[in-house]
N, C-alpha and C positions, 0 to 999 in steps of 0.2 A: 615414534611417540610412545612413551611408556603409558600403559593402561593404569587407571586409577580405580580402586575398588573400596567402597565404603558401604557397610551393610546396616548401619543403625537407622537409616531412613528408608522405610518400606514404600512400596508402590501405593499402598492405601494412604499413607501420610500425604503424598502429593495429590492423589485423586480427591481425598476429602477436603484438603485445603482449597483446591480450585472450586469444588462444589460449594463449600461454605461461603467463599468470597463472591459467589455468583458469576464466576468466570466462564464456566461451562454450563451447558443446558441440562435440564433434568431429563429423565427418560420420557416424560410426557411431552416436553418441548422437542425432544429428538424425534418422536413419532409425528409431531406436528409438521416438522420440516419434511419428513418423508411423505406425508400426506399432501403437502404443497407440491412436491415433485410429481406425485401421482396425478394430482389435479391438472398440472401443466401437460403431462403426457396425454391425458384425455383431451385437452384442448388441442394438442398437436395432431391427434387423429382427426378432429374437426377441421383443423387447418388444412390437412391433406385433402379432405373431402372438398373444402372450399376451392382449393387450387385446381383439383381435378375437374370440378364442375365448371369453373371459369374457363379452363382450357379445353373442355370437351374431351377429357381423357378418362380412361377407366381407372378407378381408384386403386386397383391392384397392380397398376403399372409401375408404381414407385413406392418407396418406403423411406421414412425419416427416423432418426433417433434423437433423443434428448440426453446429452451426455454431461454429467456433473464433472466439475474440475475444481482446482484450487483446494483450499482447506476442506471444503465440504466434500469434494471428491475423494480426498484422502481420509476423511473422518477426523481430522485434527483441528476442527473449527472451534472457535469460542463464541460466546453468546452474541457479541457485537458483529460477527462476520456476516457478510452478504452471501447468499446462496448463488453460486455462479454456475450457469448452465449454457451449453452450446447446442443449438438446434442444427444438426448435421443433416443436410439434404442432398439428394441426387441432382444431376445436372439439369433435370427438367424444371426444377424450382429455382427461381431467381430471388435476389435480395429484395427487389421491388415487391414480390409476392409476400415476403416476410413482413415488411412494413405496412403493406396494404391490408392483409387479413388478420395477422396475429393480434395487433392491438384491439381491433374490433371484437375479436373473440374474447379477449381478456375483459373488456368492458361489460360483457354480458354476465360476468360472475360477480355477485354482490360482495364476496370476500376480498375482491381484488380492487385496489385503488392506487392513486398516485402513478398512473400509467404515463410513461414518458418515452418517446422515441428519439434517440440520439443518433442521427444519421451521419453527421459530419464529425467523425472521430476516426482515429487509427483503427479501432475496433468498434464499429457501429453496434449499438445495443438497444434493447427495449428494457427499461427499468420499470419495476412495479413493486408494490407492497401487498403481500398476501397474508392475511391473518397476523398482521404486525411483523412479518418477516420480509426483509428487503431481498429482492431477487433481481439479478441481471441476466438477460438472455442475449447471447450473441448468435450470429448466423454464419454457417460454413457451407459452401457449395462445392461438392466433389464431382468429378467426372465419372461417376458410377451410376448405374441404373437403380440399385437398391443398396440401402445402408442397413447393416445389422450390428448388434451389440458386440459381435466378435471382431469387429474391424480393428486392424492394427494401425493405430494412428502414427506409429513410428516408421511406417513404410514411406520412404521419401518419394516413391513414385506417385503417391497421392497428391503431391505438391506440383506436379507437372501442369504448366499453363494455368495455375490458380491465380485468381484476382488478388490484389494486394490486401484487401480487407479480410478475405477468407484466410490468406496466409498468416496474417497477424492473429486472427481469431484461433487458428489451429494451434498456436503456442500453448494455450491452456490445456486442451485434451492431450496433446503430445507430452507436455511436462508431467501431467497427472499419470499417464501410462508409464512413462520412464521411471518416475519416483516409486510407483507401486511395485515395479519389477525389482527394485533394490531391497525390498523388505520381505522377508519370509513370512508366511501366514501366521506362524507361531509368535512373531514379534510385532505384528501389526498394532495391537492394542497398546503395547509399551511405546511404540513410536508415536502413536496418536497423542497420548497424554504428554509425552516429552515435547512434541511440537506445540501443544497448548501451553505448556510451561514456558517455552522459549518466547512465544508470542506475548504472553502476559508479562514476562520479564522485560521485553523490549518496550512494551507500553508503559509499564511502571517506571522505567528508567528514562523515559522520554526519547526513545530511539526508533519509534515506529511510524515514520513518515518519509518515504523515499523521495518525494518531491522536494523537500527542503534539505536533503542531504543525509538521510539516515537509511534504515533498513525498511523492508516491507515483507509481506507474506511470502513472496517468492524467494527473497534473499534468506529469510529465516529458515525456510524449508530446505533450500539447497545446501546451506551451511550445515544443517542438522543431518541431511543425507550423507554429505561428505564425511563428517566426523563419525557417523554411524558405520560407514564402510570400513573405517580404520580400526574398529573394535575387532580384535583378532578372535577372541573367544566369545561366541554368542550363547554359551551355556550359562545358565543361572543369571541371565541378563536381567537388569532392573532399570527403573527410571533414573535412579541416582547415578548408576554407572554411565548411562547414555548422556546425562547432563554434565557429569564431571568430564567426560571425554570431549564433549562439545566445548566447554569453557577452557579446558586445558589447551586444546588444539588452536583455537582462535585467539587466545591470549598470547600465544607464542608465534603466530603466523607472521612470516616476513613480508608484510605488505610493502610494495606494490606487486608482489608475485600473484599471478592470477589463480583463482580457485577453479579448477577444471574437474568435472565429475567423470569424464570419460578418459579412455587411454590417450586420446588426442582429439583436437578439434577437427571436424570434418565439414566439407561442403555438401551440397545436395547429392552429389554422386559418390559420396564416401571417401573422397580424396582428402588427404591431410592438409590442414590449413595452419599457417603460422599465427600465433597469437597477435603479433604486430600488424597483421592484415585486417584485424577487426576494427571497425570505425570507432575512434575515440580511445583506443587502447593505450596510446602514448600518454594521454592526459589522465587516465583512470587512476584514482587514488586507492580504491578498494575493489578491484575487479572480481566479480563473481560471474562466471560465464555460464549461460544457459546451455544445457547439454544437447539440445535439439536444434537442427537447422530450421530457420536461419539463426545462427548463434548471435548473442549480444550480451553486453554487460548489464546485469539486472540492477546495478547500483550506480548509474551514470552521474548522479548529482552529488555524490560524496566529495567533499573538498578536503584539503590538507588538514584543517583543524576539526571538521566534523568527524573525519576518520580517527583523529587522535582521541576525540570524545568517546567514540564507539570502542576503540581499543582499550581505553581506561576502564570502560564498563565490562569488557570481556575479562580483564585482569581482576577487577573487583569480584565478578562472579566466580572466577576460579579460586580466589582467596577465600571467599565465603564458604564454598563447598569443600575446600580442603581442611578448613579449621574444624577441630573437634568441638562439638556443641550439641545440646539436645536437638532432636529432629525439628521441632516447631520453631526453635530459635533460629536455626539455619534457614529454614524455609521462609520465615518472616523477613529475615535480613536480606535474602536474595531478592524477594519481591517488594522490598520497601520502596515506596515511591520517592522519586528524587525531590529534594528541597532546593529549588533554585535560589531562594533568598539566602540560604546559609552557605551555598557554594560560591555565589557571585555577588559582587558589590556594584557592578556597572551594567547598564542595560541600554539597548537601542530600541526605540519604538517606531515601527512603521505603521501609519494609520491610513487606511483607505476609507473613503466616505462618499456617500451619494444620497440624494433625495429620491432617487429612482431605484426600486428594489431590483429590477432585472439587471440594470447597469451595475449595481453593486455586487450582485451574485456573480456576474461575469468577471469583474475585477478580483473578487475574493478567490475565485477559482484560479485565475491566471497568476495572481501575485505569488502564490506558493512556489511556482516553478522559477520565479525570478529571485527568490531569497538566496539560493546558492550562488547566483551571479554576484550579488552584493557581498556575500561572505568571502568569495574569492578576491574581491577588490580590497576589503578591509584587512584580510589576513596577511596581506603583503606588508602591513605595518608591523615592524619588528617589536613594537611595544606591546602588541597583543599576543598572549601566550595560549589562550583558550577561547573558543567560541562555541556556544551551544544555543542555537535557536530553539525556543520553546516549541514543542511538538504540535500543539494545537493553538490556532489563533483564538482570540476572544471576540465574540460577535455580540453586538447589542444594537437595539434601535431606541432612539431617544426623541421625545417630542420637545422641540425647542419653541421658545416663546417670542424671541426677537432675532433680528438679523445678526446682531453682534454675538448672541449666544451660539448661533449656527457657525459663525466664523471661528469662535473660540474652540468649539468642539472639533472642527476640521483642523485646527492648529494643534490638536493633541491635548488640550486641557481636559482635566477630569470634569464630569458633569457638574460637580459642586462648584468648582472654580469657574466653569464656563458660564454658569447662571449668575452673573453679577449685573445687577440692574442699575441704571442711572437715568436721569431725566431725558437724556439725548437718545436713548435706545428707541428704535422704531419697532413697533409691534408687528410681528410677522411669524405666524405659527406654522409648524409643519413637522414632518418626521424625517430624521436623519439616520441612515443606516451606516454603522461603523464597524470596521474590523481592525483589531489591534494585533500586529505581529511583533513579538518581543524576541530580541536577540541578546543573550547573556554573554558578557565578555569578561575575561580576566586579563589584567594588564601587569606589566613589570612593576615591581615594588618601587623602583626608583623613578618611574614615570609620574610626573606631576601634572602633565596636561596632554591630552590625546586629541589630536586634530585629524578628523576624518572628512574634512570639507571636500577635498579633491576626489576621494573615493565616492562620496555621496553625489557629487556633481556628475561623475562618470556613470553612476548608476541611473540617475535621472535621465541622462542623455540616452542611455541604453533603452530605457522605457519609452522615450519619445520616438526613437527609431522604429520600435515595434508596435507602437500604439498611437492613438490620436493625441497630438500635443495638447490640445485644449482640455481633453479628459485628464491628462496627467496633472495639469495645473490645478484642476478643481477637485480631484479625487485623492491625491496623495500628499501626505505630510510626513516628515521624519523628524524625530527628536532623539537627542542623546541625553 
């Protein structure tokens, strides 16, 4: 890959733009985040004391650490990012201790609210908000007596006989340590701002939601790390050089070729693995392989046409950065938000609704993971040439006045059209919670009529298989 060098856009141009747009935090806000971590480390000490007292141990018999990971761990976070931390504990402390004592200690702090324990998940976590900053804390149990900050998370021997939840949670600290080792100290700040730029670009262009078939924080980071590795000369390195190499590399990448950051894929014992042995490798449209065991594809929900959408955006980014233009014109154009209405003329709306908030929250969370399944069904139709689900669903709660109005809202009518009154309407007031998922499609010019009936029926059948059939009938409506 030929390196690209363009010098008229300085590092300050990028940094100031992100600052003015409110993408990155101020120095005061940055210090607040570090104070939040300090507060949690103090709570961790009290947690250790509580466990020791409960088990009649000496406090000095064990030691835990609180390890940042993700964008916060790398320092490439943006204002909307969650602070992700892993509480890493020795074998004496169990996950049950974590969920028993830690939430109670959090509740004692007046700055901490919205505390939620999520125990039934691949990575069980405690969520909370501290001084308006969202925090996720996972738990890792290692077969060690003491944990120190010098721990080598990349040592595979730590994974020996580890429970599945801890193994899944280890992915964060292991990736964080791997990524940091790829960046020289002199280039850390450049990499951090470049990562902030890539994430903001993905958000602005509607590509930052892995569940519905796009990229996420991990994918953006690994793609940037990979392209960063390919920059031969690190002398006089700048943000524009890093970004140009990023977009040039991925605009020309021969997908479905996997992106691998190590010399080869290895198992827990360091033995070489073939890519085809990874679960889902045959179906993967945009495989980006995590560099640490257990390896996996970080973009498993990308479909044939969402991959095409991502690829077009890589090409657009490459074209924007290669064109000669004043610095702010280039930067503004790169980060220009996508206009769905100018790009597409046809839309599919999926509406979930419920009069019960908890039921609706569960459905809203689950529905995102089903969107790629529906996309895979409809993209088999040769009349469809582009599909782009909107990155974020629209959520609203509406007070209805009659039973017919509630039916109309559930059938996908707008609030204005739904509120049509006549003498036969039965007065029945209540709150309806609705979430609208919109899928933009582009069809062949010669196509006069698009029939997606069979695809939609298959999708509804899929939902019925995995969920309560009665809930499907009452909570989901689809409109073209």
